[in-house]
C-alpha positions in Angstrom: -15.4 -26.2 -20.3 -17.1 -22.8 -20.4 -14.9 -20.1 -18.8 -16.3 -16.7 -18.0 -14.2 -13.8 -16.8 -15.5 -11.0 -14.5 -12.9 -8.3 -15.4 -11.2 -5.8 -13.1 -13.8 -3.2 -12.2 -16.7 -5.6 -12.8 -16.4 -7.6 -9.6 -19.3 -6.9 -7.2 -19.4 -6.9 -3.4 -21.3 -10.2 -3.6 -18.6 -11.8 -5.8 -15.9 -10.4 -3.5 -17.6 -12.1 -0.5 -17.8 -15.4 -2.5 -14.0 -15.1 -3.0 -13.5 -14.9 0.7 -16.0 -17.5 1.8 -15.6 -20.1 -1.0 -12.1 -19.8 -2.5 -10.0 -18.4 0.4 -11.4 -21.0 2.8 -10.4 -23.8 0.5 -7.1 -22.4 -0.8 -5.9 -20.8 2.4 -7.3 -22.9 5.3 -4.6 -21.7 7.7 -5.2 -18.0 7.2 -8.9 -17.1 7.4 -9.3 -13.6 6.0 -11.7 -11.3 7.7 -14.6 -10.6 5.3 -15.2 -7.2 6.7 -11.6 -6.2 6.3 -11.5 -7.5 2.8 -14.7 -5.5 2.0 -13.1 -2.4 3.4 -10.0 -2.9 1.1 -12.3 -3.6 -1.9 -14.2 -0.3 -1.2 -11.0 1.7 -1.3 -10.5 0.7 -5.0 -13.1 -1.5 -6.6 -10.9 -2.2 -9.6 -8.5 -4.6 -7.8 -10.2 -8.0 -8.4 -10.8 -10.2 -11.4 -12.8 -13.5 -11.1 -13.0 -16.6 -13.3 -16.1 -18.8 -13.5 -16.2 -22.3 -14.8 -19.6 -23.4 -15.9 -21.2 -20.7 -13.8 -19.3 -21.4 -10.6 -16.5 -19.1 -9.3 -13.3 -21.1 -9.3 -10.5 -18.5 -9.1 -9.5 -14.9 -8.7 -6.6 -12.6 -8.9 -6.2 -9.4 -6.8 -3.9 -6.7 -8.1 -3.6 -3.5 -6.0 -2.0 -0.1 -6.8 0.3 0.7 -3.8 0.5 4.0 -2.1 3.7 5.9 -1.7 3.8 4.7 2.0 3.6 1.1 0.9 6.3 1.6 -1.8 8.6 3.2 0.8 8.0 0.2 3.1 8.8 -2.1 0.2 12.1 -0.4 -0.6 13.1 -0.4 3.1 12.3 -4.1 3.5 9.6 -3.5 6.1 6.5 -4.2 3.9 4.6 -7.1 5.3 3.0 -9.0 2.4 0.5 -10.7 4.7 -0.6 -7.7 6.7 -1.8 -5.3 4.1 -3.3 -2.1 5.5 -5.9 0.3 4.0 -3.3 3.0 3.8 -1.3 0.7 1.4 -3.9 0.9 -1.3 -4.2 3.7 -3.8 -6.5 4.6 -6.6 -5.3 4.7 -10.2 -3.9 8.1 -11.0 -3.2 9.4 -14.4 -0.1 11.5 -14.8 3.6 11.5 -13.8 3.5 9.6 -10.6 4.8 6.0 -10.9 2.4 3.3 -9.9 3.5 -0.1 -8.5 0.9 -2.8 -8.8 1.0 -5.5 -6.1 -0.4 -8.9 -7.0 -1.6 -9.9 -3.6 -3.6 -13.0 -4.3 -3.9 -15.6 -7.0 -6.2 -18.4 -5.9 -7.8 -21.3 -7.7 -10.0 -24.0 -6.2 -8.2 -27.3 -6.2 -9.3 -29.7 -8.9 -10.4 -27.0 -11.4 -7.5 -26.8 -13.8 -5.3 -24.7 -11.6 -2.6 -24.0 -14.2 -5.1 -23.1 -16.9 -7.2 -20.9 -14.6 -4.1 -19.2 -13.3 -2.9 -18.5 -16.9 -6.3 -16.9 -17.7 -6.2 -14.8 -14.6 -2.6 -13.7 -15.0 -3.3 -12.8 -18.6 -6.3 -10.7 -17.5 -4.1 -8.9 -15.0 -1.5 -8.1 -17.6 -4.1 -6.8 -20.0 -5.6 -4.6 -17.3 -2.1 -3.2 -16.5 -1.6 -2.4 -20.1 -5.0 -0.8 -20.3 -4.2 1.4 -17.3 -1.0 2.5 -19.0 -2.9 3.3 -22.2 -5.3 5.4 -20.2 -2.5 7.4 -18.6 -1.5 5.6 -15.4 2.2 5.4 -15.3 2.8 1.8 -14.2 6.5 1.1 -13.4 6.4 -2.5 -12.0 4.4 -5.4 -10.8 5.4 -7.0 -7.5 4.3 -10.2 -5.8 5.5 -13.0 -3.6 5.0 -16.7 -4.1 3.7 -19.6 -2.0 3.5 -21.9 -5.0 6.9 -23.1 -6.1 5.7 -24.4 -9.5 4.1 -21.0 -10.3 7.2 -19.2 -9.0 9.4 -21.1 -11.5 7.0 -20.4 -14.4 6.9 -16.6 -13.6 10.7 -16.4 -13.1 11.2 -17.7 -16.6 8.9 -14.9 -17.9 10.8 -12.1 -16.2 9.9 -11.9 -12.5 13.1 -11.4 -10.5 13.6 -11.1 -6.7 14.0 -7.4 -5.9 12.8 -6.9 -2.4 12.5 -8.8 0.9 9.4 -8.4 3.1 9.4 -7.4 6.7 9.2 -11.1 7.7 11.9 -12.2 5.3 9.9 -13.4 2.3 11.3 -12.7 -1.1 9.3 -10.2 -3.1 9.6 -10.5 -6.9 9.3 -7.6 -9.4 8.4 -7.5 -13.1 9.3 -4.3 -14.9 6.3 -2.9 -16.7 7.9 -3.3 -20.1 7.7 -7.1 -19.7 4.0 -7.2 -18.9 3.1 -8.0 -22.5 4.8 -11.4 -22.1 1.8 -12.5 -20.1 -0.9 -11.9 -22.7 
């Protein structure tokens, strides 16, 4: 199998639309994402997506967003809604003293395309990108996410993700301290 990665910062608007129209429709049939809204989020920070191709066909992607101070406050207060991200929740990467929380919003792989293998590749790319951001001066303090896949949840818990927050609608939100990110390479 021939895997090709479109790294963070390389994903184009066309690829982003393929993610919404091809992958999201298959992986999340009950929650159809609005392509225009997703494009608006993408345009706020074009370095939030990484795609994986298998034999030239897009089969998976991961979305990792830097959260604004507003979103981090909502997270700490237990009112952050993981399924209702707003444009004012997404930041750009800032070098300097301000802590950055990275939110892994989506990890999606088309069924029947080696979900575990593709997921591992995408998670590894996200970890490498987080480390690259830190090397370039962005102070990353943690990665946060929530899980809908129990199998993936168990794998990631064994590697250091721990429940730290609860969303506004009661979903557990897991955190990985930045110093453990290297475990995913």
